[in-house]
Structures are given as structure tokens and as C-alpha cells.
C-alpha positions as CSV (number, residue, x, y, z in Angstrom):
1,M,-38.5,-10.7,12.8
2,A,-34.9,-9.0,12.3
3,G,-34.3,-5.8,14.1
4,E,-37.2,-6.2,16.8
5,I,-36.3,-5.8,20.4
6,Y,-37.7,-8.1,23.4
7,F,-37.6,-6.7,27.2
8,S,-37.1,-9.4,29.8
9,N,-39.5,-9.8,32.7
10,L,-41.2,-6.9,31.5
11,T,-44.4,-8.5,33.2
12,G,-42.4,-9.2,36.3
13,K,-44.0,-13.0,35.6
14,L,-40.4,-14.3,34.3
15,D,-37.2,-13.3,33.9
16,W,-36.0,-15.0,30.9
17,G,-32.9,-12.9,30.1
18,Y,-30.9,-14.8,32.2
19,I,-32.1,-18.2,30.8
20,V,-31.5,-16.9,27.3
21,D,-27.7,-16.1,28.4
22,Q,-27.0,-19.0,29.8
23,L,-28.4,-21.2,27.0
24,L,-26.2,-18.7,24.4
25,R,-23.1,-19.6,26.5
26,L,-23.7,-23.0,26.1
27,K,-24.3,-22.8,22.5
28,S,-21.2,-20.4,21.8
29,L,-18.7,-23.1,23.3
30,P,-17.9,-24.5,19.9
31,L,-17.0,-20.8,18.6
32,E,-14.5,-20.2,21.5
33,R,-13.2,-23.6,20.6
34,M,-12.8,-22.3,17.2
35,A,-11.3,-19.0,18.3
36,N,-8.8,-20.9,20.5
37,E,-7.8,-23.1,17.4
38,A,-7.4,-20.2,15.2
39,N,-5.2,-18.3,17.7
40,Q,-2.9,-21.5,17.8
41,L,-2.8,-21.9,14.0
42,K,-1.6,-18.2,14.1
43,A,0.9,-18.3,16.5
44,K,2.2,-21.9,15.0
45,Q,2.0,-20.0,11.4
46,E,4.4,-17.0,12.9
47,S,7.0,-19.2,14.3
48,L,7.0,-21.0,10.8
49,S,7.5,-17.9,9.3
50,K,10.3,-16.9,11.4
51,L,11.8,-20.3,10.5
52,A,11.0,-19.9,6.9
53,N,12.9,-16.2,7.1
54,S,16.0,-17.6,8.7
55,I,15.9,-20.4,6.1
56,D,15.6,-18.1,3.2
57,A,18.5,-15.9,4.6
58,F,20.3,-18.9,4.8
59,N,19.7,-19.8,1.4
60,N,20.3,-16.4,0.0
61,L,24.2,-17.0,1.0
62,F,24.4,-19.4,-2.0
63,S,22.1,-17.7,-4.4
64,N,24.6,-16.4,-7.0
65,L,27.4,-17.6,-5.1
66,S,30.6,-17.6,-7.4
67,V,33.4,-20.1,-5.9
68,D,35.7,-18.7,-8.8
69,D,35.7,-15.2,-7.6
70,F,36.7,-16.0,-4.2
71,F,40.0,-17.8,-5.2
72,K,40.6,-14.4,-7.6
73,S,41.1,-12.4,-5.0
74,K,44.7,-10.5,-4.2
75,S,46.1,-8.8,-1.1
76,A,49.2,-6.1,-1.6
77,N,51.0,-6.1,1.8
78,S,53.5,-3.4,2.5
79,S,56.1,-3.8,5.2
80,N,55.6,-0.1,6.0
81,T,52.8,1.3,5.8
82,N,54.0,4.9,7.0
83,V,55.8,5.4,3.6
84,L,53.1,3.4,1.2
85,T,50.1,1.3,1.1
86,A,49.1,-0.8,-1.8
87,T,46.2,-2.6,-2.7
88,A,45.7,-5.1,-5.9
89,T,43.2,-6.8,-8.2
90,A,42.8,-10.5,-9.8
91,E,45.0,-9.5,-12.6
92,T,48.1,-8.6,-10.1
93,P,50.7,-11.3,-10.3
94,N,52.2,-12.7,-7.0
95,V,55.4,-10.9,-6.5
96,T,57.7,-9.3,-3.8
97,L,58.9,-5.8,-4.8
98,N,61.6,-3.4,-3.0
99,L,60.3,0.4,-3.6
100,S,62.2,3.3,-2.8
101,V,59.6,6.4,-2.3
102,I,62.3,9.4,-3.8
103,Q,59.6,12.0,-3.7
104,L,56.0,12.9,-2.8
105,S,54.1,15.3,-5.2
106,S,53.3,18.8,-4.7
107,K,51.4,21.5,-6.2
108,E,52.9,24.5,-7.4
109,V,52.2,27.9,-5.4
110,R,53.5,31.3,-6.5
111,L,53.2,35.0,-4.9
112,S,52.8,38.0,-6.9
113,K,56.1,40.3,-6.7
114,G,54.0,43.4,-5.9
115,G,51.9,43.5,-2.8
116,V,49.7,45.8,-0.4
117,S,50.2,47.0,3.5
118,D,46.7,47.1,4.0
119,L,43.9,44.6,2.7
120,G,41.4,47.6,2.6
121,S,43.7,49.5,0.1
122,N,42.3,50.2,-3.5
123,I,44.0,48.9,-6.3
124,S,43.5,48.8,-10.0
125,W,44.4,46.2,-12.8
126,S,44.7,46.2,-16.5
127,A,43.6,42.9,-18.4
128,F,45.9,40.0,-18.0
129,T,46.6,36.4,-18.7
130,I,47.2,33.5,-16.5
131,T,48.9,30.4,-18.2
132,Y,48.7,27.2,-16.5
133,K,50.9,24.5,-18.2
134,K,49.8,21.1,-18.3
135,G,52.3,18.9,-19.9
136,P,56.5,19.4,-21.5
137,N,54.8,19.9,-25.1
138,P,54.3,23.9,-26.6
139,E,50.7,22.8,-26.8
140,D,50.0,21.3,-23.3
141,V,48.9,25.2,-22.3
142,E,45.7,26.5,-20.8
143,T,45.4,30.4,-20.7
144,F,42.4,32.1,-18.5
145,T,41.8,35.9,-19.2
146,V,41.1,38.1,-16.3
147,E,39.5,41.5,-17.3
148,G,40.8,44.6,-15.9
149,G,39.1,46.5,-13.0
150,S,39.9,48.1,-9.4
151,G,39.1,47.1,-5.8
152,T,40.8,45.3,-3.0
153,L,43.1,42.5,-3.5
154,K,40.3,40.4,-2.6
155,D,38.2,41.6,-5.1
156,L,41.0,40.6,-7.7
157,V,41.3,37.0,-6.2
158,D,37.4,36.9,-6.7
159,K,38.2,37.7,-10.3
160,I,40.7,35.3,-10.8
161,N,39.0,32.4,-9.2
162,K,35.7,33.3,-11.5
163,S,37.7,32.9,-14.6
164,A,40.5,30.1,-13.4
165,E,39.0,27.9,-11.2
166,S,39.5,24.7,-12.9
167,K,43.1,24.7,-12.9
168,I,44.1,27.5,-10.4
169,I,43.2,28.6,-7.0
170,A,43.8,32.3,-5.8
171,S,44.2,33.5,-2.5
172,V,46.2,36.1,-0.1
173,F,49.1,35.5,1.8
174,Y,50.6,37.6,4.1
175,D,54.4,37.6,4.0
176,G,55.0,39.4,7.3
177,S,55.1,43.2,5.8
178,Q,52.8,42.7,2.6
179,Y,49.6,41.0,1.6
180,K,50.2,39.4,-1.9
181,L,48.2,37.4,-4.7
182,M,48.8,34.1,-4.3
183,L,48.1,31.3,-7.1
184,S,48.2,27.6,-6.5
185,E,47.1,24.6,-8.4
186,K,43.7,22.9,-7.8
187,G,45.1,19.6,-8.1
188,E,48.2,17.5,-8.4
189,A,46.8,15.4,-11.3
190,L,46.3,18.5,-13.7
191,S,49.9,18.8,-14.8
192,T,52.8,16.8,-14.9
193,V,55.3,19.8,-15.1
194,E,57.8,20.2,-12.7
195,T,59.0,23.8,-11.3
196,D,62.4,24.6,-12.6
197,A,62.9,28.3,-11.6
198,N,66.5,28.2,-13.1
199,A,65.2,27.1,-16.3
200,G,62.3,29.4,-16.2
201,T,59.8,26.3,-16.3
202,Y,56.7,27.0,-14.6
203,V,53.4,25.4,-13.9
204,I,51.5,28.8,-13.7
205,S,52.4,32.3,-15.1
206,T,51.2,35.5,-15.8
207,S,51.2,38.2,-18.6
208,G,50.3,41.7,-17.9
209,L,49.5,41.4,-13.9
210,V,50.7,44.6,-12.4
211,I,50.1,45.3,-8.5
212,N,51.2,48.6,-7.1
213,G,53.6,48.9,-9.8
214,Q,55.4,45.6,-9.9
215,S,54.8,43.0,-12.7
216,D,53.8,39.2,-12.6
217,L,55.0,36.8,-10.2
218,D,58.1,36.4,-8.1
219,D,60.5,34.1,-9.9
220,T,61.1,31.9,-6.6
221,P,58.0,29.9,-5.9
222,L,56.7,29.3,-2.6
223,Q,56.3,25.8,-3.2
224,Q,57.8,23.8,-6.2
225,A,55.4,21.5,-8.1
226,K,57.0,18.0,-7.9
227,N,55.7,14.8,-9.5
228,A,55.9,11.5,-7.0
229,K,58.7,9.3,-7.6
230,V,59.7,5.6,-6.9
231,Q,62.2,3.6,-7.7
232,V,61.9,-0.2,-8.7
233,G,65.2,-1.6,-8.9
234,T,67.0,0.9,-11.5
235,T,63.8,2.2,-12.7
236,I,62.5,5.6,-11.6
237,V,58.5,5.5,-12.3
238,Q,56.8,9.2,-11.9
239,S,53.1,10.2,-11.3
240,P,52.0,13.8,-11.0
241,T,49.9,12.5,-7.7
242,N,50.8,10.4,-4.9
243,R,48.9,7.3,-6.3
244,I,50.2,5.5,-8.7
245,E,48.2,2.9,-10.7
246,N,49.1,-0.1,-12.6
247,L,52.8,-0.2,-11.4
248,L,52.0,-4.0,-12.0
249,P,48.5,-4.6,-13.7
250,G,46.0,-4.1,-10.9
251,L,48.6,-2.8,-8.4
252,T,47.7,0.6,-6.6
253,L,50.1,2.7,-4.8
254,E,49.5,5.3,-2.0
255,L,52.7,7.2,-1.4
256,K,52.6,8.6,2.3
257,A,56.2,9.5,3.1
258,T,59.9,9.4,1.5
259,G,61.4,6.3,2.5
260,D,61.8,2.3,1.6
261,A,59.1,-0.4,2.0
262,T,58.6,-4.0,0.7
263,V,55.2,-4.9,-1.1
264,S,54.2,-8.5,-1.2
265,I,51.2,-9.5,-3.2
266,V,49.5,-12.9,-2.3
267,D,46.3,-14.8,-2.8
268,D,43.7,-13.5,-0.7
269,Y,41.4,-15.6,1.2
270,S,39.7,-13.6,3.2
271,R,36.2,-13.7,1.4
272,V,36.6,-17.6,1.8
273,R,36.8,-16.6,5.7
274,N,33.8,-14.3,5.5
275,F,31.8,-16.7,3.5
276,F,32.6,-19.5,6.4
277,A,31.5,-16.7,9.1
278,D,28.5,-15.8,7.4
279,F,27.7,-19.4,6.9
280,V,28.0,-20.2,11.0
281,A,25.8,-17.0,11.5
282,K,23.0,-18.2,9.6
283,Y,23.6,-21.5,10.4
284,N,23.1,-20.9,13.7
285,A,20.3,-18.3,13.1
286,V,18.0,-21.7,11.9
287,I,19.2,-23.9,14.9
288,K,18.0,-21.6,17.5
289,Q,14.7,-20.8,15.6
290,V,14.3,-24.7,15.6
291,N,15.3,-25.0,19.3
292,E,12.6,-22.5,20.3
293,M,10.0,-24.2,18.2
294,T,10.8,-27.8,19.6
295,D,11.5,-26.8,23.4
296,K,10.0,-29.1,25.6
297,D,8.5,-26.5,28.1
298,K,7.1,-23.8,25.7
299,G,7.7,-25.2,22.0
300,L,4.4,-25.2,19.5
301,F,6.1,-28.1,18.0
302,Q,7.6,-30.3,20.5
303,G,8.3,-33.4,18.7
304,D,7.7,-32.4,15.0
305,Q,9.8,-34.3,13.0
306,I,9.7,-32.0,10.1
307,I,11.1,-29.0,12.4
308,T,13.7,-31.3,14.1
309,G,14.5,-32.9,10.5
310,V,15.6,-29.4,9.7
311,K,18.5,-29.6,12.3
312,N,19.4,-33.1,11.7
313,S,19.3,-32.4,7.9
314,L,21.8,-29.3,8.2
315,A,23.9,-31.3,11.1
316,G,23.9,-34.5,8.6
317,M,26.2,-32.0,5.7
318,L,28.7,-30.7,8.2
319,D,31.5,-33.5,8.3
320,P,33.5,-31.9,5.5
321,L,33.9,-29.2,8.0
322,F,34.2,-31.0,10.7
323,K,37.5,-32.9,9.0
324,Y,39.8,-29.6,8.7
325,G,38.3,-28.0,12.2
326,I,36.6,-25.5,10.4
327,V,33.6,-25.6,12.7
328,S,33.0,-27.4,16.0
329,Y,29.8,-28.3,17.4
330,N,28.2,-26.9,20.7
331,E,25.5,-28.3,23.2
332,D,22.7,-26.7,21.4
333,G,23.6,-27.7,18.1
334,T,24.7,-24.3,16.9
335,L,28.3,-24.0,15.4
336,T,31.5,-22.4,16.1
337,F,33.8,-20.8,13.6
338,N,37.3,-21.1,13.6
339,S,39.3,-19.0,11.2
340,S,42.4,-19.8,11.8
341,A,41.5,-23.2,10.0
342,I,40.8,-21.6,6.8
343,D,44.2,-20.4,6.6
344,E,46.1,-23.3,7.7
345,L,43.9,-25.2,4.6
346,A,44.8,-22.4,2.5
347,N,48.3,-22.3,3.1
348,K,48.5,-26.4,2.7
349,D,46.2,-26.9,-0.3
350,P,44.2,-24.4,-1.8
351,Q,42.6,-26.5,-4.5
352,E,40.9,-28.5,-1.2
353,L,39.8,-25.5,0.4
354,R,38.0,-24.9,-3.2
355,R,36.5,-28.0,-3.6
356,L,35.3,-27.9,0.2
357,V,33.5,-24.5,-0.6
358,E,32.1,-26.1,-3.6
359,T,30.8,-29.0,-1.9
360,V,29.0,-26.8,1.2
361,K,27.3,-24.7,-1.7
362,T,26.4,-28.0,-3.7
363,N,25.1,-29.4,-0.6
364,Y,23.5,-26.8,1.4
365,G,22.2,-24.7,-1.6
366,S,20.2,-27.2,-3.0
367,Y,18.6,-28.6,0.5
368,L,17.8,-24.8,1.7
369,E,16.2,-24.2,-1.6
370,R,13.8,-27.3,-1.6
371,A,13.4,-26.4,2.6
372,R,12.7,-22.9,1.3
373,I,9.5,-23.9,-0.9
374,D,8.5,-26.7,1.5
375,F,8.0,-23.9,4.3
376,Q,6.2,-21.3,2.0
377,S,4.1,-24.4,1.3
378,F,3.5,-24.9,4.8
379,I,2.8,-21.2,5.7
380,S,0.3,-21.1,2.9
381,D,-1.4,-24.4,4.3
382,Y,-1.5,-22.6,7.5
383,Q,-2.8,-19.3,6.3
384,S,-5.6,-21.9,4.5
385,R,-6.9,-23.6,7.5
386,I,-6.9,-19.9,9.5
387,D,-9.0,-18.6,6.5
388,R,-11.4,-21.1,6.8
389,L,-12.0,-20.9,10.3
390,T,-12.4,-17.5,10.4
391,Q,-15.3,-18.1,7.8
392,N,-16.8,-20.4,9.5
393,M,-16.5,-18.5,13.0
394,A,-18.3,-15.9,11.0
395,K,-21.0,-18.2,10.2
396,F,-21.5,-19.5,13.6
397,R,-21.8,-16.1,15.1
398,E,-24.5,-15.1,12.2
399,Q,-26.3,-18.6,13.8
400,L,-25.9,-17.7,17.3
401,L,-27.7,-14.1,16.5
402,Q,-30.4,-16.1,14.7
403,E,-30.5,-18.1,17.6
404,E,-30.7,-15.5,20.3
405,Q,-33.6,-13.7,18.6
406,R,-35.5,-17.0,18.3
407,L,-35.0,-17.7,21.8
408,K,-36.0,-14.0,23.0
409,L,-39.1,-14.4,20.7
410,E,-40.2,-17.5,22.0
411,F,-39.4,-16.7,25.9
412,S,-41.3,-13.2,25.5
413,K,-44.7,-15.7,24.3
414,V,-44.4,-17.8,27.4
415,E,-44.1,-14.8,29.4
416,M,-47.3,-13.4,27.6
417,F,-48.8,-16.4,28.3
418,M,-48.0,-16.8,32.2
419,N,-49.2,-13.2,32.2
420,Q,-52.6,-14.4,30.6
421,A,-53.1,-17.4,32.6
422,Q,-52.1,-15.5,36.1
423,E,-55.0,-13.0,35.0
424,T,-57.2,-15.7,34.3
425,M,-56.6,-17.1,37.6
426,D,-57.2,-13.9,39.2
427,R,-60.6,-13.4,37.4
428,I,-61.7,-17.0,38.5
429,K,-60.6,-16.4,42.2
430,N,-62.4,-13.4,42.2
431,F,-65.3,-14.7,40.8
432,I,-65.1,-17.6,43.5
433,V,-64.8,-14.9,46.3
434,S,-67.9,-13.0,44.8
435,L,-70.2,-16.1,44.7
436,S,-69.0,-17.3,48.4
437,E,-70.2,-13.6,49.3
438,M,-73.5,-13.9,47.4
439,Q,-74.2,-17.1,48.9
440,G,-73.4,-15.8,52.6
441,G,-75.8,-13.0,52.2
442,R,-78.9,-15.1,51.6
443,R,-78.3,-16.9,54.9
């Protein structure tokens, strides 16, 4: 019965435990074979999964790939990147521009007329206004009101920053003898006004500001507000910042210094180069995995035509790339990428380069998608086989447990029988001895 415990050689007549162990060891040999088979299947499944992952990564290179986008890219090259750099978009026409950076942009910075000799000195101020001029029209102004109060110059700075921080930054400036209030633009892009002290034109001005008896700001700015200026032929283009956008459609200039530079806009094939570099890397990842799986010494799929077929199929579609020297074949089946061949073909025949990309996309994309589906199916099939083996092993273990209980019961009965037989023989022997002694006693 289940749950019963049997003790071997309890009577000392038969050590049947060893016999049961040996019988069970023989009976469990099929279980060991199933376990070995399951381990081998798991190892093969893991190897297949690695190959499937590399195929999937290769296939992703072609998913949603837009060949048109590859050939819309433009690049803008500057002859003097110390003066300016440039970027272009697909809309930018292929032209060459001779540019002169006449002036860089700068923020207006103004100082108060009055100041203090000691930052710890206490001052008082009445309510005043700060005007920020954003453009040439009278309505292009923004006014900030600062409440009256008292404290140190730093306290006044904090008051201004709290009120006008969206356009103006206040701080303290030491001119060598006094600490003065300094007001500067927060950003060049916020105003197109240029400082003209002679005409009384300022970006920043105050009304009612008094520090130590002196009113408002010094007429001579610490730094003038200037717009960036670039000359193209006889035309001067201005910008409140050193970034000039859409000089041509999609063309952006970043100005670094005054001087001359030539900007050339050309078709950019870097995305095509990157595509083929990625193609070779992912191609090689698949081939290396195939080589490992079919290695003659330790490969789990030696001679497997499905696995070697992947390598052969991929190699069979390389002729267009070999034709233009874009790739070369290595001894182990991997590829080496020659990026200069892309540039040569782009310069000679960009339409042929486009056709080449389309051919590679069509051939490899369709094959890899089929291979991806097939290998997922293979992996699922291996998993089904592993699951069946696992179930069979569980059933076999249960059968072995039942067989063990049966053997223990049978051998325990045999031991009991042998013990009873021995006891019977001992009684017979004792009887014979007693009978012999009785006969000897009569003589």
C-alpha cells in the first residue's frame, strides 16, 4: 500500500535493499536516456533561438525601410567652420553660397548711474518701471513694475528678477570703485532692437529708478544689443541670434565669428553608407551563428542542410554587391564592407545606387521574413518535443516509484518466508536432537 515503509534485512536473513537498488537502476536506464535526449533538445533549441534572434535582427533592418528617405538627405559643408557651420534638409537646393559674417549678435547690458561702495550698505528705492523694447514699433514694448522698498543692492536685484525675469536678468557689477545695478537681456532672440545710444534707442530702459541720488541707467551701455548680420552677394540678412534659419529652404547657419565662408549643399549619402554598414554587421552575426552551430568538432547541427542552407541562401544574393566592390568575402563566410565604393557609385551613378538598395531590400527582406517564420516554427516544434519528453519522464518516475514499492513488498515477504522457514528448520533440528537424546537414554 502507498505510504508503507519497508526495512531491508530486518531479520538478518536477506539484504534485499541492495537487490532492489540494482533492479531499479536497470529499470531507470530509459529515464536517463530521456533526460539526455531532453538536454540535447534544449541545447539545440537554445542554439536555434540564437540564430532566430540574429535573423530577426537582420530582418528588422528591412522592416519599414524607406529607400526614398535615403536619397532625400542633404548635407551643408562649410569651408570655414570657425566662422560658421550649416545644416540642410531635403528641401534645400544643391547650391554653393559665398557668405560673409559681418557681425555677431550680442545682448544689451546696462548699468545704473548710481552705486554703493559697500555691498552691505542700506539703500531705499521708490517704485519704478523697467521697459523692454522687443521691436521697432511703439507697441513692441513690455513694461515691468518694481515695488518700492529698502535693503541692500542685492535685495533690489532680487526684487527686479522676481518682477522681470521673463525678459531681463539683474545682477551686481563692480566698476572698480562702486557696486552698481546691472541689467541685461535674458536672451538675444527676445528682441530685434539694436542699441543706438546717440539716438537714445535701447532695449532696456528704466523710469523712476534712483540709487544714491542718481536716476536711471547710464547712457553708455556696458554692451550694445546687436543683431547678427550675414552678407550674401549684395544682400544683408539679419537675425537677433547667431542662428539664421531658412536662409534657403531648410538651410540653417550657426555663426561663430566674423569672416568669410563658402557653404556647399550636396546630396548626402551617409544614410546609405550606414545602411550597408549595418547590413554587413547583421549579415555577419547570422553567419557566425551558423558557423558555430555547424562546427565539425562541437556543432550541434553538423551537416544539417537547413542550417547550412541559411548561409548558402544569404551568400547567393550578394552578386550585386560584389559587382560594385561594396563587400568582399572572407574565408569564414563573413563580409568586409568597403564604404568608399558607396561614394564612388553615388558620384558616378546615384540612380544605380538607389536600384541597388531596392534590390537588396527586396531580396533579403523577403527571404529573411520567411526564414524568421520558419525558425520560430522550428523552435516551437522543439518545445513541443521537450514538453512531451518532460511529461513522459514524469510518468516514468511515477511508475518507478510504484515498482519500487512493489519490489520492496515482495522482497519483504520473501524475507519473512525465509525467516519462518529457518524457524521451522530450527524446530525440526531441535526435535531430532531431543529424539536422539531420548533414545540414547534408554540404552
